[in-house]
C-alpha positions in Angstrom: 0.5 18.8 8.6 2.2 15.8 7.1 5.3 14.3 8.5 8.2 13.5 6.1 10.9 10.9 6.7 13.8 10.1 4.4 15.1 6.6 3.7 18.9 5.9 3.9 20.6 2.7 2.9 23.5 1.7 5.2 26.7 0.7 3.4 27.4 -2.8 2.0 29.5 -5.0 4.3 31.8 -6.1 1.5 33.0 -4.5 -1.8 34.4 -6.5 -4.6 33.9 -9.6 -2.5 36.0 -8.5 0.4 35.5 -6.7 3.8 37.4 -3.5 4.1 37.0 -1.9 7.5 38.5 1.5 6.6 36.3 1.8 3.6 33.3 0.8 5.7 34.1 3.3 8.4 34.4 6.0 5.8 31.0 5.0 4.4 29.4 5.1 7.9 30.8 8.6 8.4 29.2 9.7 5.2 25.9 8.1 6.4 26.1 10.1 9.6 26.7 13.3 7.6 23.6 12.7 5.5 21.5 12.2 8.7 22.8 15.5 10.0 21.9 17.3 6.8 18.4 15.8 6.9 17.7 17.6 10.1 17.1 20.7 8.0 14.5 19.2 5.8 12.8 16.2 7.3 11.0 15.0 10.4 12.6 11.5 10.4 15.1 9.2 9.0 14.5 5.5 8.1 17.3 3.0 7.8 16.9 0.0 5.5 18.0 -3.6 6.1 20.0 -5.3 3.4 17.8 -4.3 0.4 17.8 -6.9 -2.4 19.3 -9.4 -0.1 22.7 -7.9 -0.3 24.5 -7.9 3.1 24.7 -4.4 4.5 25.3 -3.0 7.9 22.0 -3.5 9.7 19.6 -0.6 10.1 19.7 -1.0 13.8 23.5 -0.8 14.0 23.4 2.2 11.6 20.8 3.9 13.8 23.2 3.6 16.8 25.9 5.2 14.7 23.8 8.2 13.5 21.7 8.7 16.6 23.6 11.7 17.8 23.9 13.3 14.4 20.2 12.8 13.8 19.3 15.0 16.7 15.6 15.4 17.1 14.8 13.4 14.0 12.6 10.3 14.6 14.7 7.3 13.7 13.1 4.1 12.3 14.6 0.9 11.0 13.6 -1.9 8.7 13.9 -5.3 10.2 14.0 -8.3 7.8 12.3 -11.4 9.0 13.1 -13.7 6.1 16.5 -14.6 7.5 15.8 -14.3 11.3 14.6 -16.6 14.0 13.1 -15.8 17.4 16.6 -15.4 19.0 18.0 -13.1 16.4 14.7 -11.2 16.1 14.6 -10.4 19.8 18.4 -9.6 19.8 17.8 -7.0 17.1 14.8 -5.5 19.0 17.0 -5.2 22.2 19.7 -3.4 20.1 17.0 -1.1 18.7 15.8 -0.1 22.2 19.3 0.5 23.3 20.0 2.6 20.3 16.9 4.7 21.0 15.2 3.7 17.8 11.6 5.1 17.7 10.0 2.4 15.5 10.8 -0.8 13.7 9.3 -1.7 10.3 8.9 -5.5 10.1 9.1 -6.8 6.5 9.8 -10.1 4.9 12.7 -8.6 2.8 14.2 -9.8 -0.4 15.5 -13.4 -0.4 19.0 -13.5 1.1 21.9 -13.8 -1.4 22.6 -17.4 -0.3 18.9 -18.3 -0.7 18.4 -19.4 2.9 15.4 -18.0 4.9 13.8 -18.8 8.2 10.2 -18.5 7.0 9.3 -16.1 9.8 6.5 -13.8 8.6 6.4 -10.1 9.5 3.0 -10.4 11.3 4.4 -13.4 13.3 7.5 -11.5 14.2 5.4 -8.5 15.4 3.3 -10.8 17.5 6.4 -12.3 19.1 7.9 -8.9 19.9 4.6 -7.7 21.4 4.3 -10.8 23.5 7.8 -10.1 24.8 6.7 -6.5 25.7 8.8 -4.7 23.1 5.8 -2.6 22.0 6.2 -0.7 25.3 9.6 0.5 24.2 9.5 0.8 20.4 6.7 1.3 17.9 6.1 -1.8 15.7 5.0 -1.2 12.1 4.4 -3.6 9.1 5.2 -3.3 5.5 2.2 -3.0 3.1 1.8 -3.6 -0.7 1.1 -0.7 -3.1 -2.5 -1.7 -3.4 -5.2 -3.9 -1.8 -5.7 -6.9 -4.1 -7.9 -8.9 -1.8 -8.8 -7.6 1.7 -10.1 -11.0 2.7 -6.9 -12.9 1.8 -5.2 -14.8 4.6 -2.1 -12.5 4.2 -4.1 -9.3 4.5 -6.1 -10.6 7.4 -2.9 -11.5 9.2 -1.6 -8.0 8.7 -4.7 -6.5 10.2 -4.8 -9.0 13.1 -1.2 -8.2 14.0 -2.4 -4.7 15.0 0.7 -2.7 14.0 1.1 0.9 14.9 1.3 1.8 11.2 1.4 0.3 7.7 4.3 1.5 5.6 3.6 1.0 2.0 6.0 -0.1 -0.7 6.7 2.6 -3.3 3.3 3.9 -4.5 2.3 5.3 -7.9 -1.4 5.6 -7.4 -3.2 8.0 -5.1 -6.5 6.1 -5.5 -4.8 2.9 -4.3 -3.3 4.8 -1.4 -6.8 6.1 -0.5 -8.1 2.6 -0.4 -5.2 1.6 1.9 -5.8 4.5 4.2 -9.5 3.7 4.4 -8.9 0.1 5.4 -6.2 1.1 7.9 -8.5 3.7 9.6 -11.2 1.1 9.9 -8.7 -0.9 12.0 -7.2 2.1 13.9 -3.9 1.7 12.0 -1.9 4.6 10.7 -0.4 4.7 7.2 2.9 6.0 5.8 3.1 6.3 2.1 6.5 5.5 0.6 7.4 7.5 -2.6 10.4 7.1 -4.8 11.9 10.2 -6.2 11.5 10.1 -10.0 15.1 10.8 -11.2 17.2 9.3 -14.0 19.5 7.7 -11.5 16.7 6.0 -9.8 15.2 4.6 -13.0 16.9 1.2 -12.7 15.7 0.8 -9.1 12.1 1.7 -10.2 12.3 -0.9 -13.0 13.5 -3.6 -10.6 10.4 -3.3 -8.4 8.0 -2.7 -11.2 7.3 0.9 -10.3 5.8 3.1 -13.0 6.2 6.7 -11.9 4.9 8.3 -15.2 1.8 9.4 -13.4 3.7 11.7 -11.0 7.1 12.3 -12.6 6.2 15.8 -13.9 4.8 17.0 -10.6 6.4 14.9 -7.8 6.0 17.7 -5.2 2.3 17.9 -5.6 2.1 14.1 -5.6 3.9 13.9 -2.3 1.8 16.6 -0.8 -1.4 14.9 -1.8 -0.2 11.6 -0.5 0.7 13.4 2.7 -2.8 14.8 3.0 -4.3 11.3 2.5 -1.9 9.3 4.8 -0.6 11.9 7.2 3.0 10.9 6.7 5.3 10.0 3.8 8.6 8.3 3.4 10.8 9.6 0.6 13.2 7.1 -1.0 15.9 7.9 -3.6 18.2 4.9 -3.5 20.7 6.0 -6.2 20.7 9.8 -5.8 20.8 11.4 -2.4 21.0 14.8 -4.1 17.7 14.2 -6.0 16.1 13.4 -2.6 17.4 16.5 -1.0 16.2 18.6 -3.9 12.7 17.2 -3.5 12.8 17.8 0.3 13.8 21.4 -0.3 10.8 22.0 -2.6 8.6 20.5 0.1 9.9 22.7 2.8 
């Protein structure tokens, strides 16, 4: 039976160029309410980390805020490495352990809005955290592209050598590409979670921004998700601009 997690984006730190604590607290309360609602339809909740390089409350901080509301849901967080060094990476990992986060998804992340980046690669970050012993307290996962372009490339070999618990794909549109990823992962004793964006009008701009063509599954998204779940074992549903569309899909999957 497939496991289904749902992706939530923590609120932006500033609106209209300014920090407003009252507005932020209201947004965090809304995030907690969404996590509570997801208990009815999902097995887990995943919190992102400043998507598109726009500063948001960190996924780890958001996890601490929603942990009680999430109940028995598995809680995972993205952890950007492009703007972290060893110190801030280990600090974030400690915060995750203290917040009772179940797993961390290490990814490069979009370039920060100010253009600065540390250059720390996700596979390097995973190795650092494992050397420090964090893998005994929190599961360590790596982001994975939507298809395998060259399994022998240095980047691909680095991902395999890092020995993550799981590969979490970017938003997929091809089941055959997913099958290839699962096959490669199984050969290396690595699990796979397939990320799938809900095909709704409100998400169309987000899909365009990442080059996602959902025409192959837009008419039957539920069957697409179920098939992906049979292949990978677990799926991550994302609906960045329409929480309701995401809930509607989860209800159909239930």
